[in-house]
C-alpha positions, 0 to 999 in steps of 0.5 A: 409436504416433504422437506425437499418440496419446501425449497422448490420455490427457491430456484424461480425466486433466485432467477427472478432476483437475478432478472431484477438485478439485470434490470436495475444495473446502475449507469455509472459512466458519469458517476462522481466520487460523491455518487460512489461514496453515497452508494456505499453508505447506502449499502452499509446502512450508514446515515452519517459519517464523522468528519475527518480532522483538518490539517490546518491548525488554525481550523476549529476542527484541526487534527490533534497533536497532543500526546496526552489525548493521542491514545483513546484506544490504548490497547491493540489487538494482541498479534500473537493471540488467536481469536479463541484466546490461545497464545501463538507459541510456534511458527506453525501456529502463526502460519496455519492459524493466526496469520489467516485470521489477520488476513481475513479481518484485513480483507473483510474490514480494511482493504478488501478482497481480490475477487476470484475472477480477476482476468489474466495479464499478458506481458509484452515488451514494447521497447528495449534500449541501452543507456547509461545510469551514472557511470554504469551501462544498463539495459532497459525494457518498457513493458505493457501488461495487457489485462484480458477484458473479453468479459467486459470490453467497455473497460481496458486496463494496460499496466505500465512497467519498466525494467532497468538492469546493469549491462555488466551483470554476471548473473541474475540481479535483485530488483526493487520495484517502485510505485511511480519511480524514475526510470531511464528516458529511453523507455519511460512512459509519460508518467505523472508525478507521484508523492515523494518524487520529482517531475511534472504532473500528468492529467488527472493525477494527484499533485506531487507529494499530496498526502491526501484531502485535508492534509496540511500543505506542508506535506507537499514534496519538493519539485526538484531535489536540493543541490546537495541531495544524494544521487537518485535511487535509480543511480544508487541501486544500479551502482550497487548491482541492483535492477530497478522496475517501475510500475504506474499505479494509475495504469492499474486503478485510478486514485479517486472514487469515481474511478472505482467503476473503471480500472481493474476494479471496474473491469472485474465488476463490469462497471458496477459499484463495489460490494462492501468487502470488494478491494479498494485502490491500495489492494488493486495497486498491490495486485498490479505489482504482483502481476509485475512480479509474475513477469519478473519471474520469467526474466532471466536477468532478474533474481526473482527470489530477491524482488522488493517493493517501494512507495512513498505516501499513498504508495507507501501504503500500497507498498506495505499492503503489497508486501503483507499479502504477496509473500514472494516479495523479499523486501519492502521500503515503506516511505512516509505512509501514515494513516492506512499504512504503518500508522496505527488506526487507533491513534488520535494524531494527525490524519484519522480513520475519519479522513479515510472514510470520507469521499476523498480517500475512501477509495483506497479501502474496502467499503466496509471500512466506512463503518468505522467512521459512522456516527449514525447507521442501522448498526448504531455507530463504530469507532477506530477502536472497533476495528478487529486489526490495526497497522502493527498486524499489517507489518507483522504480515511482512515477517520474517521478510525485510521490512524498512519503515521510513519517514522524514521530519515535519520541518522539511515537509513530512507533516506531523499529519503522518504520525511518525510516533504512531508508526513507530509504535506499530513497528514495536508492536509487530516485533514479537512476530519477527522474533517468533519466525526467527528474524531480528526485530528493532532491538527495543522493548516490546511495550508500545504504550511507552515506546518513543521514537529514536532521534532523527537520523538514528537508525535501527537497522540490525534486524529484518525489521528496520526503522529510520527517520531521516532529516529530509521531507516527504520522500524516502530519498535520504534513506536509500543509502542506508536501505541498500547496504541493509538489504545487501547484508540480509540478502547476501548481495555483494562482492562477486554478485554485483555487476562490474 
């Protein structure tokens, strides 16, 4: 028998397998998050997951808040060492070798890959309006991004976005895109409330400010700003000559496991469950923001080279992921992002990897991420120490662009659960990449093992990598008045460029 004839049966076997798959397609219409979560465990051969810690300090399994035991895996993957052991010594080595390695690890093991067959988005302006924001006249647009669902008409995805720009602008303006931010009433969608924002909650939306299942109740955002609060971000940005875009993440992908067979992820998968390296909600929200940027690149009122992305809590995680993977974004404000965001996965403090592998939060991540919470599986078990990457490398993927890490204080509701110290350690460990690429870093020593956060309200804003912990709660509101001049300085936005 020649070598070709040995492989002749492969074609009918493949056809048979395809037929069997078609016959065994899963009816997911009434699936719960528990059903989807179990399906992913089965795909991965996981029999048991370690339970995540509780945010209630009175519970027996409460989260750790003792620094003495907070670093069970003290050494992070070296951000500037290739997998073959060679040191990265030049920007070209970063862009051509090390960065692609880190991206591949995050896509395979942590946040998932965006499929190659994601449908096209066509933007439509559905409403325009003139209004006033503070003392500034503005022009607003309401937009819908229609996602082509010809491949699977049973799922419809309509991305909701708004854009507000100063009416008196002399040219294109920089724009901050916010996950779930406020816009002018004249063009607003009936948004649910989002973490770190004030407002009423829409049907099926997470409660305002909820950090996630298991988190302490103290992490909830206030329903209204205190009387002495700064003006809203929208007002501050417009007064400074910026535009503001808002994008509704829930119009892209639902914030729950049951929604993984719906939304953009479900549309691409034609209603079927994810594969282990498929994208999770964080990557899907980032994809939606990137499609919003596609539109902004066509709007003559917008300086598309100076578009930023912002979010708080779970949407702070999404803002970081968006910035890391779409290099068109020029600046990011990462608000109170915690585990899955700027916090180190390897830290044993507050919310843990095991919280993100449970059925309440796993949908944010790739299915493969569940492996790192497994206590019993066909592959044995894995821990956060087995992850090939960590949060410092996600921050490093943002370099040399403007990256501002923001937190509040536990006393006002930005819970210890978020691990402010672990996020500062991650920023410290990302510094070498910013310097390698010609940017300024935090200006502190690189030893993340001994790094200590600055005092509350002490800002590190001299470089393209920035940090500030304000004295407010689960919001980035108090940091806008520091973020805006910091961004203006590096973007050279000011003077005659601002609207009058």
